[in-house]
N, C-alpha and C positions, 0 to 999 in steps of 0.2 A: 494294778496286778502286773507283775513282771512276766515276760514270755517264758514258757517252760524251757528247761535246759537239760541235756543229758549228761550223766556222769558214768564213766566206766571205772570199775574198781578191780585192780588185780590183787591176787592173794597167794598165799603159800598153802599148798594143798596136800603134800605128802605127809605121812604120819610123823616123820622126823622133823618136819619143818613147821606145820601149822594145821589149822582146821578149816581152811577155806574150801569153797566148792568150785572155784574157777574164776571166771570174769563175771562180776555182778553188774547188771545194767540198772541204773536208777533214773527216774525222771524227777527233776527238782522244780517245784512250783512254790514260789513265795517262801523259799527256805526250807520247805518240807521235802524230804527224800522218800520216794515211793519205789519199791523194787519192781522192776519190769520182768526180769528173768535172770537166771544164773546159767551161764554157758560153761559146760565142763571143759576144763583145761588143766594141764599139769604145771603147777608153779608159775603162773603168768605173773612174774615178779615185776616187770616193767612194761608199760604200754605207751604207744604213741599213736595219735590220730592224724591221718592225712585228710585235711579239709577239702582238697581238690577231688580226690576219688571217693571220699567218704568211706575209707577203709581204716580199720583199727589193726595195728600190728602189736603182737604180744610176744615178748621174749620168754622162753621157757627156762626158768632158773634151774640150775644143776644139770641141765640137759644141753642140747647143741643145735637148737633150731628156733626160728621165728615163725609164728602162725599168723596168717592174715585173715581178717573177717570183714565182710561187707556189713555196714551199718544200714539196716533197712529203714524205711520211712517211719516205722513205729519205734525205732531205736534198738530193736533186737538185732542179734548178730547171726550171720551165716558164714560158716567157715569156707574159705576159698582155697587154702592150701598152706603148705609148710615149705620152708627153705632152710637148709643147713647153714650154720655160721662158721663152719670149719674150725670150731673151737668149743670149749666147754664153759658152761655157766654164763651165758650172756646176761650180765647184770644190768645193762643199760642200753637203750637204743634211742636214736634221734633221727629226725629228718634233716637233710642238708637244706640250706636256704633256697637252693634252686628248685627243690621239690622233685629231684630226679633220683635221689639215693636215700637209703637208710644205712646208718652206721651203727655197728654194735660193738660193745666192749666185752670180750670174752674174759671174764674175771679170773677163772681158775687156770686157763691155759695161757694167759698173758698176751693177748693179741687184740687188735681192733681190725674190723673188716668192713667193707662197703658192699652193699647189694643194690642193684638197680631196681627202680620202681617201673614195672611194666605198664603198658597202656590200660590194662584192666585193674590196676591198683595193687596187684600182687607183686611179689619180689622175685627177681631172677637170681641166678647163681652169683656167688661172690666174685667181684671184679678186682678188689684191692685188699691187701692185708699188710698190717704192720705187726711185727713181733718185737716185744720190748725186752731189753736186757739191762743188767746193772747189778750193783751190790745191794742185796736185801737189807732191810732195816733190822733192828735188834729183837723185835717181838718173835718169840719162839714158834708160835703157831700161825700168826696172821701175816708174817713177813718172811715166808720161805722162798719167795721169788717174785717175779712180776705179777701184779694183780690190778690191772686197769679196771676202774670202777665206773667210768662215765666218759662220754664224748660230748663236748659242747662247742658249737660254732660261735665265733665272734659275731657281734651285731652286724658287721658288714659282710660276713660269710666268707672272708678271704682266708681264714685259717681256723683250726680247732685246737682245743686243749684237752688233754687226757690226764686226770689225776690217777696216779698209780699208788695204791695203798701199800703194796708190798715193797716198793723201791723208794718210798719217801720222795717221789719225784713227780713233777708236772711236765708232761711232754707236749710239744707243739708239732702240729702236722697240717698238711694241706691235702685237699681232694681235687683231682682233675675231673671236672664235670663232663668232659668229653669221653674219657676212657674209663672213669671209675677208679683210677689208680690212686693210691695213697703214698704220701712222702713224709718222712720224719724230718723236721727242720730245726728242732731245738729241744732243750730240756733244762729244767731247774731242779736241783736237789734241795729239798726243804730240810728243816731241822730233823735230826734223828728221832725216830719213834713218833713222827707226826701221823703217818697213815692217811694221806690226802684221799678223800672219798668222793666228794662232789664239789662243784664250783658253779658260780654264776657271774656273768659279766655285768658291769655297770652300763646302763643304757646310753650314757653320754660321755663318760670319761674312759680313757684307755686303761681300765682297771678291771681286775677280776677278784673274786672273793672265794677262797678255797676253804672248805670245812674239813678239818683233820680229825678222823675218827678216833685214833688211838690216844692222842694227848688232849683231846677236847679243846681245840683252838680253832680260830679262823685266821687265815693268812691273807693279807691284801697284796695283790700282785700288780706290779707295773707292767702293762702290756704294750707300751709305746713302741717297743721293738720286740715283736712276738717271738723271734728266734733267740732273743736274749732277755727272758723274763727276769724281773727283780722282785724279791720279797721286801716290801717296804713297811709292813706292820704285822705284828702278831697280837692277838687278844684272846683271852679264855672264853669258852662258850658256857662254862659252868660257874656257879657262885663259889663252890668249895674248891680249894686248890687240890684236894685229894680226888683224883680222877680214876681211881682203880675200879670203881663200880659205875662208870659212865662211858657211853659211846656216842660221840657226835654222829649225826645221821644225814641231815639235809639242810640246804641253805637256799633261800629265795630272797628276791629284792623287789621293792615296790616299783610300779611302772615309772614313777617320776624319779626313781633313784635316791629318794630321801631316807629310806629305812631298809634295814637288812634284818632277816629273821633266820635263826639257826635252831634246829631241833636237837635235843639231847635225850638219849635213851638210858634209863637206869639198867644196871646189870653189866656184867663183864663180857658178854658176847651173846650171839644169837641163841645159844642153847639155854640161856638163863630165862627164868620166868619173869624177870624184872625185879628191881629193888636191889639194895636198900636205898640207892641214890634217887635223885629227883628226876621225873620226866617233865622236862620244861622246854619252853621256847625262849631263847635269848633274843632280845630286841635291841638293835643298835641304831643310833642315829648316824647318818652319813654326812660328813662335813662337806663344805663346798669344794675342797680339793679331792674328795672321794675317800679320805681316810675315815675311820670309824671312831665314834664316841664310845666310852665304856657302856657295857650292856646293862639292861634291866631284865628281869625274868618273870615269866608267867607260867602256870601249870598247863600242860598239854591237854588235860581233861581225861587222860587215860594212862595206859602203861605201854612204854616203849614206842614212841612216835617215830616210826621208821621213815615216814614220808610226810612232808608238809607242802602245801601249795596255797596260793592266793586265788580268790575269786577274780573274775574278769574285771570287776569294778574296783577291786582292791579293798573292799570293805570287810571281807571275811577271810580269815586264815583257817584252812582245814587241816587237821592232823589225823593221819592214818595211824591209830594206836594199835600196833600189831598184837600185843599180848592181852589187851583188854577187849579185843575183837570189836573195836568201835571206831567210828569216825566222829570227831568232835569239831565243832565250829567255834572260833574265837572272833568276836566282833572287834574291828579295828577302828580307833579314832583317826580319821583321815588327817587331822591337823597335827597331832602329836605322834602318830604311828603306834601308839600304845594300845594294848588290849582294853576293852571296856567290859565285856562279859563273855562267858562261854556256855555252851550247851552241847549235849550229845544229839547228833542228828540221826544216827542209825547204828544198830548192832549188826555186824557182818564178820564172818570168819577170817581172821588173820589178814587184815587189809595192809597192803604194802605199796600201793600206787593208786593215784586218782587222776583221771584224764577227763576234761570237759569237752563236749562236742556241741558248740553253739550252732543253732540254726538247723539241726537235723530234725528234732522233734518239734514241729510247729503246730 
């Protein structure tokens, strides 16, 4: 019997966005998910768990703040406070590797900010801010200006990358951990109409893999000179070359760096109910030099997988299927990286993010 594990699930809650109740807390025992409680919150679209302070931070999608929660010994959440992000629609938040700051990507207002983590685990006021500018891409509604969608630190923690969906650009920046200040140090313009959304670093190579929402591709980035990124490979994330009814969403890599997984959502945008395209997970083998082999595909188990993540041991891929109100598990063959079987683990309203909290619920 495996030790119990906690999972926190963010959702979309407003009538125009979804049917979620807030943050759902689950205890996972031998693969079975049991609901502990639902903590009311407005569009907690992205979550990050601080293992040192045992505090969960939740970005309020479409709004302008981050809420911090204490994770109690039973896994339930106690709200500690809110901190403004000085921007609109924080679509992604992350911890810096030093554990001293949270960075947020304000998607709608085109900025990235840093907030210090205080001794009690809550967040202090913004200490650094980057405002992105450039020529928008050609998409009439999704590329009207800068739209940073994520902040990801390199494995060494010495710089971070920001995929900007509106500008078809990957930005490079640094964080001063003494002052909390941010500095823009480089940028790379991708192919027109790419819409870079999220990315992940290879654990061993100086490479990153960016998933491009609008043209459903993945771009391999050479990061050997972070200020001068290079795109070295493009591959599709979908089987059909007609991508009008598909939006790429999330990308994850196995801990050993041998396999890459990318999520595809059917439908032309967030307001669609899904379909008629496929809701799939693309599976790529990673070659010795870090480039990708052509993909194979497996169903996500539901409709519009906005978020995917791997279990700690890498044996299971979880898909948060937003429009089918479900979290589905896909078992992974550890030798081939390919899916073996899938199953629905829980029905929950409009899931859009999953965060595991090991060691809290013992």
